[in-house]
mmCIF file as Biopython writes it, N, C-alpha, C and O atoms, coordinates in Angstrom:
data_model
#
loop_
_atom_site.group_PDB
_atom_site.id
_atom_site.type_symbol
_atom_site.label_atom_id
_atom_site.label_alt_id
_atom_site.label_comp_id
_atom_site.label_asym_id
_atom_site.label_entity_id
_atom_site.label_seq_id
_atom_site.pdbx_PDB_ins_code
_atom_site.Cartn_x
_atom_site.Cartn_y
_atom_site.Cartn_z
_atom_site.occupancy
_atom_site.B_iso_or_equiv
_atom_site.auth_seq_id
_atom_site.auth_asym_id
_atom_site.pdbx_PDB_model_num
ATOM 1   N N  . MET A ? 1  ? -28.817 -5.047 -6.012  1.0 0.0 1  A 1 
ATOM 2   C CA . MET A ? 1  ? -28.168 -4.535 -4.812  1.0 0.0 1  A 1 
ATOM 3   C C  . MET A ? 1  ? -28.974 -3.368 -4.275  1.0 0.0 1  A 1 
ATOM 4   O O  . MET A ? 1  ? -29.509 -2.566 -5.040  1.0 0.0 1  A 1 
ATOM 5   N N  . SER A ? 2  ? -29.054 -3.282 -3.008  1.0 0.0 2  A 1 
ATOM 6   C CA . SER A ? 2  ? -29.822 -2.203 -2.399  1.0 0.0 2  A 1 
ATOM 7   C C  . SER A ? 2  ? -29.076 -0.882 -2.521  1.0 0.0 2  A 1 
ATOM 8   O O  . SER A ? 2  ? -27.880 -0.839 -2.810  1.0 0.0 2  A 1 
ATOM 9   N N  . SER A ? 3  ? -29.815 0.179  -2.293  1.0 0.0 3  A 1 
ATOM 10  C CA . SER A ? 3  ? -29.186 1.495  -2.355  1.0 0.0 3  A 1 
ATOM 11  C C  . SER A ? 3  ? -28.204 1.700  -1.212  1.0 0.0 3  A 1 
ATOM 12  O O  . SER A ? 3  ? -27.307 2.537  -1.307  1.0 0.0 3  A 1 
ATOM 13  N N  . ILE A ? 4  ? -28.367 0.939  -0.130  1.0 0.0 4  A 1 
ATOM 14  C CA . ILE A ? 4  ? -27.422 1.049  0.988   1.0 0.0 4  A 1 
ATOM 15  C C  . ILE A ? 4  ? -26.032 0.620  0.542   1.0 0.0 4  A 1 
ATOM 16  O O  . ILE A ? 4  ? -25.039 1.241  0.925   1.0 0.0 4  A 1 
ATOM 17  N N  . GLY A ? 5  ? -25.951 -0.423 -0.255  1.0 0.0 5  A 1 
ATOM 18  C CA . GLY A ? 5  ? -24.660 -0.887 -0.765  1.0 0.0 5  A 1 
ATOM 19  C C  . GLY A ? 5  ? -23.990 0.148  -1.656  1.0 0.0 5  A 1 
ATOM 20  O O  . GLY A ? 5  ? -22.778 0.353  -1.584  1.0 0.0 5  A 1 
ATOM 21  N N  . LYS A ? 6  ? -24.785 0.796  -2.491  1.0 0.0 6  A 1 
ATOM 22  C CA . LYS A ? 6  ? -24.222 1.829  -3.361  1.0 0.0 6  A 1 
ATOM 23  C C  . LYS A ? 6  ? -23.781 3.047  -2.555  1.0 0.0 6  A 1 
ATOM 24  O O  . LYS A ? 6  ? -22.754 3.652  -2.862  1.0 0.0 6  A 1 
ATOM 25  N N  . GLU A ? 7  ? -24.540 3.408  -1.537  1.0 0.0 7  A 1 
ATOM 26  C CA . GLU A ? 7  ? -24.150 4.538  -0.694  1.0 0.0 7  A 1 
ATOM 27  C C  . GLU A ? 7  ? -22.870 4.228  0.075   1.0 0.0 7  A 1 
ATOM 28  O O  . GLU A ? 7  ? -22.023 5.104  0.251   1.0 0.0 7  A 1 
ATOM 29  N N  . PHE A ? 8  ? -22.728 2.999  0.529   1.0 0.0 8  A 1 
ATOM 30  C CA . PHE A ? 8  ? -21.497 2.598  1.213   1.0 0.0 8  A 1 
ATOM 31  C C  . PHE A ? 8  ? -20.317 2.618  0.248   1.0 0.0 8  A 1 
ATOM 32  O O  . PHE A ? 8  ? -19.210 2.994  0.633   1.0 0.0 8  A 1 
ATOM 33  N N  . ALA A ? 9  ? -20.543 2.215  -1.009  1.0 0.0 9  A 1 
ATOM 34  C CA . ALA A ? 9  ? -19.485 2.278  -2.023  1.0 0.0 9  A 1 
ATOM 35  C C  . ALA A ? 9  ? -19.085 3.723  -2.297  1.0 0.0 9  A 1 
ATOM 36  O O  . ALA A ? 9  ? -17.912 4.000  -2.546  1.0 0.0 9  A 1 
ATOM 37  N N  . LYS A ? 10 ? -20.033 4.638  -2.255  1.0 0.0 10 A 1 
ATOM 38  C CA . LYS A ? 10 ? -19.716 6.060  -2.437  1.0 0.0 10 A 1 
ATOM 39  C C  . LYS A ? 10 ? -18.832 6.562  -1.303  1.0 0.0 10 A 1 
ATOM 40  O O  . LYS A ? 10 ? -17.870 7.296  -1.528  1.0 0.0 10 A 1 
ATOM 41  N N  . PHE A ? 11 ? -19.169 6.157  -0.085  1.0 0.0 11 A 1 
ATOM 42  C CA . PHE A ? 11 ? -18.357 6.527  1.066   1.0 0.0 11 A 1 
ATOM 43  C C  . PHE A ? 11 ? -16.937 5.970  0.942   1.0 0.0 11 A 1 
ATOM 44  O O  . PHE A ? 11 ? -15.963 6.690  1.162   1.0 0.0 11 A 1 
ATOM 45  N N  . LEU A ? 12 ? -16.824 4.689  0.588   1.0 0.0 12 A 1 
ATOM 46  C CA . LEU A ? 12 ? -15.509 4.062  0.449   1.0 0.0 12 A 1 
ATOM 47  C C  . LEU A ? 12 ? -14.712 4.668  -0.705  1.0 0.0 12 A 1 
ATOM 48  O O  . LEU A ? 12 ? -13.488 4.765  -0.623  1.0 0.0 12 A 1 
ATOM 49  N N  . SER A ? 13 ? -15.390 5.076  -1.777  1.0 0.0 13 A 1 
ATOM 50  C CA . SER A ? 13 ? -14.667 5.706  -2.885  1.0 0.0 13 A 1 
ATOM 51  C C  . SER A ? 13 ? -14.076 7.041  -2.442  1.0 0.0 13 A 1 
ATOM 52  O O  . SER A ? 13 ? -12.983 7.409  -2.873  1.0 0.0 13 A 1 
ATOM 53  N N  . GLY A ? 14 ? -14.786 7.763  -1.593  1.0 0.0 14 A 1 
ATOM 54  C CA . GLY A ? 14 ? -14.235 9.009  -1.049  1.0 0.0 14 A 1 
ATOM 55  C C  . GLY A ? 14 ? -13.008 8.755  -0.200  1.0 0.0 14 A 1 
ATOM 56  O O  . GLY A ? 14 ? -12.041 9.515  -0.257  1.0 0.0 14 A 1 
ATOM 57  N N  . MET A ? 15 ? -13.040 7.686  0.592   1.0 0.0 15 A 1 
ATOM 58  C CA . MET A ? 15 ? -11.873 7.332  1.396   1.0 0.0 15 A 1 
ATOM 59  C C  . MET A ? 15 ? -10.697 6.944  0.506   1.0 0.0 15 A 1 
ATOM 60  O O  . MET A ? 15 ? -9.555  7.301  0.795   1.0 0.0 15 A 1 
ATOM 61  N N  . ALA A ? 16 ? -10.971 6.214  -0.577  1.0 0.0 16 A 1 
ATOM 62  C CA . ALA A ? 16 ? -9.905  5.804  -1.488  1.0 0.0 16 A 1 
ATOM 63  C C  . ALA A ? 16 ? -9.282  7.013  -2.183  1.0 0.0 16 A 1 
ATOM 64  O O  . ALA A ? 16 ? -8.065  7.069  -2.357  1.0 0.0 16 A 1 
ATOM 65  N N  . VAL A ? 17 ? -10.104 7.974  -2.577  1.0 0.0 17 A 1 
ATOM 66  C CA . VAL A ? 17 ? -9.576  9.197  -3.203  1.0 0.0 17 A 1 
ATOM 67  C C  . VAL A ? 17 ? -8.725  9.973  -2.204  1.0 0.0 17 A 1 
ATOM 68  O O  . VAL A ? 17 ? -7.700  10.548 -2.571  1.0 0.0 17 A 1 
ATOM 69  N N  . MET A ? 18 ? -9.148  9.989  -0.942  1.0 0.0 18 A 1 
ATOM 70  C CA . MET A ? 18 ? -8.346  10.652 0.093   1.0 0.0 18 A 1 
ATOM 71  C C  . MET A ? 18 ? -6.968  9.996  0.201   1.0 0.0 18 A 1 
ATOM 72  O O  . MET A ? 18 ? -5.963  10.690 0.356   1.0 0.0 18 A 1 
ATOM 73  N N  . GLN A ? 19 ? -6.918  8.673  0.120   1.0 0.0 19 A 1 
ATOM 74  C CA . GLN A ? 19 ? -5.639  7.961  0.176   1.0 0.0 19 A 1 
ATOM 75  C C  . GLN A ? 19 ? -4.757  8.315  -1.022  1.0 0.0 19 A 1 
ATOM 76  O O  . GLN A ? 19 ? -3.549  8.498  -0.874  1.0 0.0 19 A 1 
ATOM 77  N N  . VAL A ? 20 ? -5.362  8.411  -2.205  1.0 0.0 20 A 1 
ATOM 78  C CA . VAL A ? 20 ? -4.599  8.792  -3.402  1.0 0.0 20 A 1 
ATOM 79  C C  . VAL A ? 20 ? -4.000  10.179 -3.219  1.0 0.0 20 A 1 
ATOM 80  O O  . VAL A ? 20 ? -2.823  10.393 -3.508  1.0 0.0 20 A 1 
ATOM 81  N N  . LEU A ? 21 ? -4.808  11.121 -2.740  1.0 0.0 21 A 1 
ATOM 82  C CA . LEU A ? 21 ? -4.312  12.491 -2.542  1.0 0.0 21 A 1 
ATOM 83  C C  . LEU A ? 21 ? -3.241  12.551 -1.457  1.0 0.0 21 A 1 
ATOM 84  O O  . LEU A ? 21 ? -2.264  13.288 -1.591  1.0 0.0 21 A 1 
ATOM 85  N N  . THR A ? 22 ? -3.419  11.779 -0.380  1.0 0.0 22 A 1 
ATOM 86  C CA . THR A ? 22 ? -2.436  11.770 0.697   1.0 0.0 22 A 1 
ATOM 87  C C  . THR A ? 22 ? -1.109  11.206 0.225   1.0 0.0 22 A 1 
ATOM 88  O O  . THR A ? 22 ? -0.057  11.791 0.481   1.0 0.0 22 A 1 
ATOM 89  N N  . HIS A ? 23 ? -1.151  10.070 -0.466  1.0 0.0 23 A 1 
ATOM 90  C CA . HIS A ? 23 ? 0.095   9.471  -0.950  1.0 0.0 23 A 1 
ATOM 91  C C  . HIS A ? 23 ? 0.724   10.311 -2.058  1.0 0.0 23 A 1 
ATOM 92  O O  . HIS A ? 23 ? 1.948   10.360 -2.180  1.0 0.0 23 A 1 
ATOM 93  N N  . GLY A ? 24 ? -0.100  10.968 -2.859  1.0 0.0 24 A 1 
ATOM 94  C CA . GLY A ? 24 ? 0.439   11.872 -3.876  1.0 0.0 24 A 1 
ATOM 95  C C  . GLY A ? 24 ? 1.147   13.058 -3.250  1.0 0.0 24 A 1 
ATOM 96  O O  . GLY A ? 24 ? 2.227   13.443 -3.700  1.0 0.0 24 A 1 
ATOM 97  N N  . ALA A ? 25 ? 0.554   13.642 -2.221  1.0 0.0 25 A 1 
ATOM 98  C CA . ALA A ? 25 ? 1.187   14.765 -1.525  1.0 0.0 25 A 1 
ATOM 99  C C  . ALA A ? 25 ? 2.469   14.320 -0.837  1.0 0.0 25 A 1 
ATOM 100 O O  . ALA A ? 25 ? 3.457   15.053 -0.821  1.0 0.0 25 A 1 
ATOM 101 N N  . LEU A ? 26 ? 2.451   13.125 -0.273  1.0 0.0 26 A 1 
ATOM 102 C CA . LEU A ? 26 ? 3.653   12.592 0.369   1.0 0.0 26 A 1 
ATOM 103 C C  . LEU A ? 26 ? 4.764   12.389 -0.658  1.0 0.0 26 A 1 
ATOM 104 O O  . LEU A ? 26 ? 5.935   12.631 -0.366  1.0 0.0 26 A 1 
ATOM 105 N N  . ALA A ? 27 ? 4.402   11.949 -1.846  1.0 0.0 27 A 1 
ATOM 106 C CA . ALA A ? 27 ? 5.400   11.749 -2.900  1.0 0.0 27 A 1 
ATOM 107 C C  . ALA A ? 27 ? 6.017   13.075 -3.340  1.0 0.0 27 A 1 
ATOM 108 O O  . ALA A ? 27 ? 7.214   13.149 -3.619  1.0 0.0 27 A 1 
ATOM 109 N N  . LEU A ? 28 ? 5.193   14.119 -3.400  1.0 0.0 28 A 1 
ATOM 110 C CA . LEU A ? 28 ? 5.686   15.424 -3.850  1.0 0.0 28 A 1 
ATOM 111 C C  . LEU A ? 28 ? 6.415   16.204 -2.764  1.0 0.0 28 A 1 
ATOM 112 O O  . LEU A ? 28 ? 7.120   17.169 -3.059  1.0 0.0 28 A 1 
ATOM 113 N N  . SER A ? 29 ? 6.250   15.792 -1.510  1.0 0.0 29 A 1 
ATOM 114 C CA . SER A ? 29 ? 6.832   16.557 -0.407  1.0 0.0 29 A 1 
ATOM 115 C C  . SER A ? 29 ? 8.342   16.390 -0.287  1.0 0.0 29 A 1 
ATOM 116 O O  . SER A ? 29 ? 9.026   17.267 0.243   1.0 0.0 29 A 1 
ATOM 117 N N  . GLY A ? 30 ? 8.860   15.274 -0.773  1.0 0.0 30 A 1 
ATOM 118 C CA . GLY A ? 30 ? 10.294  15.034 -0.665  1.0 0.0 30 A 1 
ATOM 119 C C  . GLY A ? 30 ? 10.716  14.502 0.691   1.0 0.0 30 A 1 
ATOM 120 O O  . GLY A ? 30 ? 11.907  14.498 1.001   1.0 0.0 30 A 1 
ATOM 121 N N  . ASP A ? 31 ? 9.775   14.052 1.505   1.0 0.0 31 A 1 
ATOM 122 C CA . ASP A ? 31 ? 10.081  13.550 2.850   1.0 0.0 31 A 1 
ATOM 123 C C  . ASP A ? 31 ? 10.299  12.043 2.901   1.0 0.0 31 A 1 
ATOM 124 O O  . ASP A ? 31 ? 10.416  11.477 3.988   1.0 0.0 31 A 1 
ATOM 125 N N  . LEU A ? 32 ? 10.353  11.398 1.767   1.0 0.0 32 A 1 
ATOM 126 C CA . LEU A ? 32 ? 10.548  9.950  1.752   1.0 0.0 32 A 1 
ATOM 127 C C  . LEU A ? 32 ? 12.024  9.617  1.667   1.0 0.0 32 A 1 
ATOM 128 O O  . LEU A ? 32 ? 12.756  10.369 1.024   1.0 0.0 32 A 1 
ATOM 129 N N  . PRO A ? 33 ? 12.502  8.567  2.257   1.0 0.0 33 A 1 
ATOM 130 C CA . PRO A ? 33 ? 11.784  7.559  3.032   1.0 0.0 33 A 1 
ATOM 131 C C  . PRO A ? 33 ? 11.394  8.083  4.407   1.0 0.0 33 A 1 
ATOM 132 O O  . PRO A ? 33 ? 12.057  8.940  4.991   1.0 0.0 33 A 1 
ATOM 133 N N  . LEU A ? 34 ? 10.287  7.530  4.900   1.0 0.0 34 A 1 
ATOM 134 C CA . LEU A ? 34 ? 9.693   7.960  6.158   1.0 0.0 34 A 1 
ATOM 135 C C  . LEU A ? 34 ? 9.303   6.708  6.937   1.0 0.0 34 A 1 
ATOM 136 O O  . LEU A ? 34 ? 8.715   5.781  6.379   1.0 0.0 34 A 1 
ATOM 137 N N  . THR A ? 35 ? 9.632   6.686  8.226   1.0 0.0 35 A 1 
ATOM 138 C CA . THR A ? 35 ? 9.276   5.533  9.049   1.0 0.0 35 A 1 
ATOM 139 C C  . THR A ? 35 ? 8.171   5.933  10.017  1.0 0.0 35 A 1 
ATOM 140 O O  . THR A ? 35 ? 8.315   6.869  10.804  1.0 0.0 35 A 1 
ATOM 141 N N  . MET A ? 36 ? 7.054   5.193  9.936   1.0 0.0 36 A 1 
ATOM 142 C CA . MET A ? 36 ? 5.922   5.395  10.843  1.0 0.0 36 A 1 
ATOM 143 C C  . MET A ? 36 ? 5.444   4.035  11.314  1.0 0.0 36 A 1 
ATOM 144 O O  . MET A ? 36 ? 5.214   3.132  10.510  1.0 0.0 36 A 1 
ATOM 145 N N  . LEU A ? 37 ? 5.295   3.896  12.631  1.0 0.0 37 A 1 
ATOM 146 C CA . LEU A ? 37 ? 4.794   2.667  13.234  1.0 0.0 37 A 1 
ATOM 147 C C  . LEU A ? 37 ? 5.593   1.440  12.793  1.0 0.0 37 A 1 
ATOM 148 O O  . LEU A ? 37 ? 5.036   0.357  12.613  1.0 0.0 37 A 1 
ATOM 149 N N  . GLY A ? 38 ? 6.889   1.619  12.624  1.0 0.0 38 A 1 
ATOM 150 C CA . GLY A ? 38 ? 7.759   0.516  12.265  1.0 0.0 38 A 1 
ATOM 151 C C  . GLY A ? 38 ? 7.788   0.178  10.789  1.0 0.0 38 A 1 
ATOM 152 O O  . GLY A ? 38 ? 8.498   -0.746 10.392  1.0 0.0 38 A 1 
ATOM 153 N N  . ILE A ? 39 ? 7.036   0.898  9.957   1.0 0.0 39 A 1 
ATOM 154 C CA . ILE A ? 39 ? 7.012   0.663  8.515   1.0 0.0 39 A 1 
ATOM 155 C C  . ILE A ? 39 ? 7.751   1.802  7.838   1.0 0.0 39 A 1 
ATOM 156 O O  . ILE A ? 39 ? 7.451   2.972  8.071   1.0 0.0 39 A 1 
ATOM 157 N N  . THR A ? 40 ? 8.715   1.457  7.001   1.0 0.0 40 A 1 
ATOM 158 C CA . THR A ? 40 ? 9.457   2.461  6.259   1.0 0.0 40 A 1 
ATOM 159 C C  . THR A ? 40 ? 8.816   2.639  4.891   1.0 0.0 40 A 1 
ATOM 160 O O  . THR A ? 40 ? 8.808   1.721  4.070   1.0 0.0 40 A 1 
ATOM 161 N N  . TYR A ? 41 ? 8.282   3.828  4.660   1.0 0.0 41 A 1 
ATOM 162 C CA . TYR A ? 41 ? 7.665   4.146  3.377   1.0 0.0 41 A 1 
ATOM 163 C C  . TYR A ? 41 ? 8.726   4.667  2.434   1.0 0.0 41 A 1 
ATOM 164 O O  . TYR A ? 41 ? 9.227   5.779  2.598   1.0 0.0 41 A 1 
ATOM 165 N N  . THR A ? 42 ? 9.062   3.865  1.457   1.0 0.0 42 A 1 
ATOM 166 C CA . THR A ? 42 ? 10.029  4.256  0.438   1.0 0.0 42 A 1 
ATOM 167 C C  . THR A ? 42 ? 9.276   4.887  -0.729  1.0 0.0 42 A 1 
ATOM 168 O O  . THR A ? 42 ? 8.056   4.749  -0.819  1.0 0.0 42 A 1 
ATOM 169 N N  . PRO A ? 43 ? 9.975   5.570  -1.615  1.0 0.0 43 A 1 
ATOM 170 C CA . PRO A ? 43 ? 9.286   6.119  -2.790  1.0 0.0 43 A 1 
ATOM 171 C C  . PRO A ? 43 ? 8.606   5.033  -3.635  1.0 0.0 43 A 1 
ATOM 172 O O  . PRO A ? 43 ? 7.545   5.273  -4.212  1.0 0.0 43 A 1 
ATOM 173 N N  . GLN A ? 44 ? 9.208   3.846  -3.709  1.0 0.0 44 A 1 
ATOM 174 C CA . GLN A ? 44 ? 8.621   2.763  -4.493  1.0 0.0 44 A 1 
ATOM 175 C C  . GLN A ? 44 ? 7.326   2.259  -3.849  1.0 0.0 44 A 1 
ATOM 176 O O  . GLN A ? 44 ? 6.335   2.033  -4.543  1.0 0.0 44 A 1 
ATOM 177 N N  . LEU A ? 45 ? 7.332   2.085  -2.530  1.0 0.0 45 A 1 
ATOM 178 C CA . LEU A ? 45 ? 6.137   1.632  -1.818  1.0 0.0 45 A 1 
ATOM 179 C C  . LEU A ? 45 ? 5.031   2.676  -1.926  1.0 0.0 45 A 1 
ATOM 180 O O  . LEU A ? 45 ? 3.862   2.331  -2.102  1.0 0.0 45 A 1 
ATOM 181 N N  . ASN A ? 46 ? 5.389   3.923  -1.823  1.0 0.0 46 A 1 
ATOM 182 C CA . ASN A ? 46 ? 4.409   4.996  -1.924  1.0 0.0 46 A 1 
ATOM 183 C C  . ASN A ? 46 ? 3.815   5.074  -3.331  1.0 0.0 46 A 1 
ATOM 184 O O  . ASN A ? 46 ? 2.614   5.296  -3.481  1.0 0.0 46 A 1 
ATOM 185 N N  . ALA A ? 47 ? 4.635   4.896  -4.352  1.0 0.0 47 A 1 
ATOM 186 C CA . ALA A ? 47 ? 4.133   4.910  -5.731  1.0 0.0 47 A 1 
ATOM 187 C C  . ALA A ? 47 ? 3.173   3.745  -5.959  1.0 0.0 47 A 1 
ATOM 188 O O  . ALA A ? 47 ? 2.157   3.894  -6.638  1.0 0.0 47 A 1 
ATOM 189 N N  . MET A ? 48 ? 3.499   2.586  -5.390  1.0 0.0 48 A 1 
ATOM 190 C CA . MET A ? 48 ? 2.610   1.435  -5.518  1.0 0.0 48 A 1 
ATOM 191 C C  . MET A ? 48 ? 1.283   1.721  -4.820  1.0 0.0 48 A 1 
ATOM 192 O O  . MET A ? 48 ? 0.226   1.334  -5.319  1.0 0.0 48 A 1 
ATOM 193 N N  . ALA A ? 49 ? 1.328   2.390  -3.678  1.0 0.0 49 A 1 
ATOM 194 C CA . ALA A ? 49 ? 0.099   2.737  -2.963  1.0 0.0 49 A 1 
ATOM 195 C C  . ALA A ? 49 ? -0.764  3.684  -3.784  1.0 0.0 49 A 1 
ATOM 196 O O  . ALA A ? 49 ? -1.987  3.546  -3.800  1.0 0.0 49 A 1 
ATOM 197 N N  . VAL A ? 50 ? -0.146  4.643  -4.465  1.0 0.0 50 A 1 
ATOM 198 C CA . VAL A ? 50 ? -0.908  5.573  -5.313  1.0 0.0 50 A 1 
ATOM 199 C C  . VAL A ? 50 ? -1.615  4.805  -6.426  1.0 0.0 50 A 1 
ATOM 200 O O  . VAL A ? 50 ? -2.787  5.060  -6.702  1.0 0.0 50 A 1 
ATOM 201 N N  . VAL A ? 51 ? -0.926  3.879  -7.060  1.0 0.0 51 A 1 
ATOM 202 C CA . VAL A ? 51 ? -1.509  3.111  -8.161  1.0 0.0 51 A 1 
ATOM 203 C C  . VAL A ? 51 ? -2.647  2.220  -7.657  1.0 0.0 51 A 1 
ATOM 204 O O  . VAL A ? 51 ? -3.729  2.203  -8.243  1.0 0.0 51 A 1 
ATOM 205 N N  . VAL A ? 52 ? -2.404  1.488  -6.583  1.0 0.0 52 A 1 
ATOM 206 C CA . VAL A ? 52 ? -3.418  0.563  -6.060  1.0 0.0 52 A 1 
ATOM 207 C C  . VAL A ? 52 ? -4.653  1.319  -5.572  1.0 0.0 52 A 1 
ATOM 208 O O  . VAL A ? 52 ? -5.776  0.927  -5.891  1.0 0.0 52 A 1 
ATOM 209 N N  . TRP A ? 53 ? -4.468  2.386  -4.810  1.0 0.0 53 A 1 
ATOM 210 C CA . TRP A ? 53 ? -5.611  3.156  -4.321  1.0 0.0 53 A 1 
ATOM 211 C C  . TRP A ? 53 ? -6.359  3.832  -5.467  1.0 0.0 53 A 1 
ATOM 212 O O  . TRP A ? 53 ? -7.576  3.997  -5.391  1.0 0.0 53 A 1 
ATOM 213 N N  . SER A ? 54 ? -5.655  4.226  -6.524  1.0 0.0 54 A 1 
ATOM 214 C CA . SER A ? 54 ? -6.326  4.812  -7.693  1.0 0.0 54 A 1 
ATOM 215 C C  . SER A ? 54 ? -7.243  3.795  -8.361  1.0 0.0 54 A 1 
ATOM 216 O O  . SER A ? 54 ? -8.371  4.119  -8.731  1.0 0.0 54 A 1 
ATOM 217 N N  . ILE A ? 55 ? -6.761  2.575  -8.515  1.0 0.0 55 A 1 
ATOM 218 C CA . ILE A ? 55 ? -7.577  1.516  -9.121  1.0 0.0 55 A 1 
ATOM 219 C C  . ILE A ? 55 ? -8.795  1.230  -8.255  1.0 0.0 55 A 1 
ATOM 220 O O  . ILE A ? 55 ? -9.906  1.094  -8.768  1.0 0.0 55 A 1 
ATOM 221 N N  . ILE A ? 56 ? -8.594  1.139  -6.944  1.0 0.0 56 A 1 
ATOM 222 C CA . ILE A ? 56 ? -9.710  0.899  -6.034  1.0 0.0 56 A 1 
ATOM 223 C C  . ILE A ? 56 ? -10.731 2.035  -6.119  1.0 0.0 56 A 1 
ATOM 224 O O  . ILE A ? 56 ? -11.936 1.785  -6.135  1.0 0.0 56 A 1 
ATOM 225 N N  . ALA A ? 57 ? -10.261 3.268  -6.172  1.0 0.0 57 A 1 
ATOM 226 C CA . ALA A ? 57 ? -11.162 4.425  -6.252  1.0 0.0 57 A 1 
ATOM 227 C C  . ALA A ? 57 ? -11.961 4.404  -7.554  1.0 0.0 57 A 1 
ATOM 228 O O  . ALA A ? 57 ? -13.156 4.699  -7.548  1.0 0.0 57 A 1 
ATOM 229 N N  . ILE A ? 58 ? -11.321 4.062  -8.657  1.0 0.0 58 A 1 
ATOM 230 C CA . ILE A ? 58 ? -12.014 4.006  -9.946  1.0 0.0 58 A 1 
ATOM 231 C C  . ILE A ? 58 ? -13.082 2.920  -9.938  1.0 0.0 58 A 1 
ATOM 232 O O  . ILE A ? 58 ? -14.201 3.145  -10.398 1.0 0.0 58 A 1 
ATOM 233 N N  . LEU A ? 59 ? -12.743 1.746  -9.419  1.0 0.0 59 A 1 
ATOM 234 C CA . LEU A ? 59 ? -13.703 0.642  -9.387  1.0 0.0 59 A 1 
ATOM 235 C C  . LEU A ? 59 ? -14.900 0.960  -8.487  1.0 0.0 59 A 1 
ATOM 236 O O  . LEU A ? 59 ? -16.043 0.689  -8.855  1.0 0.0 59 A 1 
ATOM 237 N N  . LEU A ? 60 ? -14.639 1.529  -7.321  1.0 0.0 60 A 1 
ATOM 238 C CA . LEU A ? 60 ? -15.734 1.886  -6.425  1.0 0.0 60 A 1 
ATOM 239 C C  . LEU A ? 60 ? -16.616 2.986  -7.015  1.0 0.0 60 A 1 
ATOM 240 O O  . LEU A ? 60 ? -17.839 2.945  -6.887  1.0 0.0 60 A 1 
ATOM 241 N N  . THR A ? 61 ? -15.997 3.953  -7.651  1.0 0.0 61 A 1 
ATOM 242 C CA . THR A ? 61 ? -16.756 5.034  -8.277  1.0 0.0 61 A 1 
ATOM 243 C C  . THR A ? 61 ? -17.630 4.499  -9.401  1.0 0.0 61 A 1 
ATOM 244 O O  . THR A ? 61 ? -18.789 4.895  -9.530  1.0 0.0 61 A 1 
ATOM 245 N N  . TYR A ? 62 ? -17.085 3.609  -10.207 1.0 0.0 62 A 1 
ATOM 246 C CA . TYR A ? 62 ? -17.864 3.002  -11.290 1.0 0.0 62 A 1 
ATOM 247 C C  . TYR A ? 62 ? -19.042 2.225  -10.724 1.0 0.0 62 A 1 
ATOM 248 O O  . TYR A ? 62 ? -20.157 2.323  -11.235 1.0 0.0 62 A 1 
ATOM 249 N N  . TYR A ? 63 ? -18.801 1.459  -9.680  1.0 0.0 63 A 1 
ATOM 250 C CA . TYR A ? 63 ? -19.888 0.676  -9.088  1.0 0.0 63 A 1 
ATOM 251 C C  . TYR A ? 63 ? -20.951 1.579  -8.471  1.0 0.0 63 A 1 
ATOM 252 O O  . TYR A ? 63 ? -22.145 1.331  -8.635  1.0 0.0 63 A 1 
ATOM 253 N N  . ALA A ? 64 ? -20.530 2.615  -7.770  1.0 0.0 64 A 1 
ATOM 254 C CA . ALA A ? 64 ? -21.476 3.459  -7.039  1.0 0.0 64 A 1 
ATOM 255 C C  . ALA A ? 64 ? -22.274 4.389  -7.951  1.0 0.0 64 A 1 
ATOM 256 O O  . ALA A ? 64 ? -23.471 4.583  -7.737  1.0 0.0 64 A 1 
ATOM 257 N N  . TRP A ? 65 ? -21.630 4.962  -8.962  1.0 0.0 65 A 1 
ATOM 258 C CA . TRP A ? 65 ? -22.306 5.966  -9.788  1.0 0.0 65 A 1 
ATOM 259 C C  . TRP A ? 65 ? -22.489 5.563  -11.243 1.0 0.0 65 A 1 
ATOM 260 O O  . TRP A ? 65 ? -23.450 5.994  -11.880 1.0 0.0 65 A 1 
ATOM 261 N N  . GLY A ? 66 ? -21.594 4.752  -11.782 1.0 0.0 66 A 1 
ATOM 262 C CA . GLY A ? 66 ? -21.591 4.525  -13.221 1.0 0.0 66 A 1 
ATOM 263 C C  . GLY A ? 66 ? -22.400 3.347  -13.703 1.0 0.0 66 A 1 
ATOM 264 O O  . GLY A ? 66 ? -22.902 3.359  -14.827 1.0 0.0 66 A 1 
ATOM 265 N N  . ARG A ? 67 ? -22.535 2.339  -12.884 1.0 0.0 67 A 1 
ATOM 266 C CA . ARG A ? 67 ? -23.236 1.132  -13.300 1.0 0.0 67 A 1 
ATOM 267 C C  . ARG A ? 67 ? -24.732 1.341  -13.311 1.0 0.0 67 A 1 
ATOM 268 O O  . ARG A ? 67 ? -25.298 1.868  -12.353 1.0 0.0 67 A 1 
ATOM 269 N N  . ARG A ? 68 ? -25.369 0.936  -14.379 1.0 0.0 68 A 1 
ATOM 270 C CA . ARG A ? 68 ? -26.823 1.062  -14.488 1.0 0.0 68 A 1 
ATOM 271 C C  . ARG A ? 68 ? -27.451 -0.326 -14.381 1.0 0.0 68 A 1 
ATOM 272 O O  . ARG A ? 68 ? -26.884 -1.323 -14.828 1.0 0.0 68 A 1 
ATOM 273 N N  . ARG A ? 69 ? -28.618 -0.361 -13.786 1.0 0.0 69 A 1 
ATOM 274 C CA . ARG A ? 69 ? -29.361 -1.615 -13.675 1.0 0.0 69 A 1 
ATOM 275 C C  . ARG A ? 69 ? -29.990 -1.986 -14.992 1.0 0.0 69 A 1 
ATOM 276 O O  . ARG A ? 69 ? -30.499 -1.130 -15.715 1.0 0.0 69 A 1 
ATOM 277 N N  . ALA A ? 70 ? -29.953 -3.273 -15.303 1.0 0.0 70 A 1 
ATOM 278 C CA . ALA A ? 70 ? -30.668 -3.763 -16.487 1.0 0.0 70 A 1 
ATOM 279 C C  . ALA A ? 70 ? -32.137 -3.963 -16.124 1.0 0.0 70 A 1 
ATOM 280 O O  . ALA A ? 70 ? -32.457 -4.475 -15.051 1.0 0.0 70 A 1 
ATOM 281 N N  . ALA A ? 71 ? -33.007 -3.563 -17.011 1.0 0.0 71 A 1 
ATOM 282 C CA . ALA A ? 71 ? -34.454 -3.654 -16.717 1.0 0.0 71 A 1 
ATOM 283 C C  . ALA A ? 71 ? -34.994 -5.043 -16.935 1.0 0.0 71 A 1 
ATOM 284 O O  . ALA A ? 71 ? -36.185 -5.282 -16.732 1.0 0.0 71 A 1 
#
């Protein structure tokens, strides 16, 4: 894979971490349930988003920084 792909994965991992922090802050704020753009964010939906975005962030981070090429 080219270095462009790894750099793009680094960018996407930063976006995924931002989502984890945003949903975590929303969970701690006590403002749930919250309706935005016709979608009602319940505590259960928000918790699922934290878990899913965390997994995505870990996988992207591993791909971008942790994986080594075999010689």
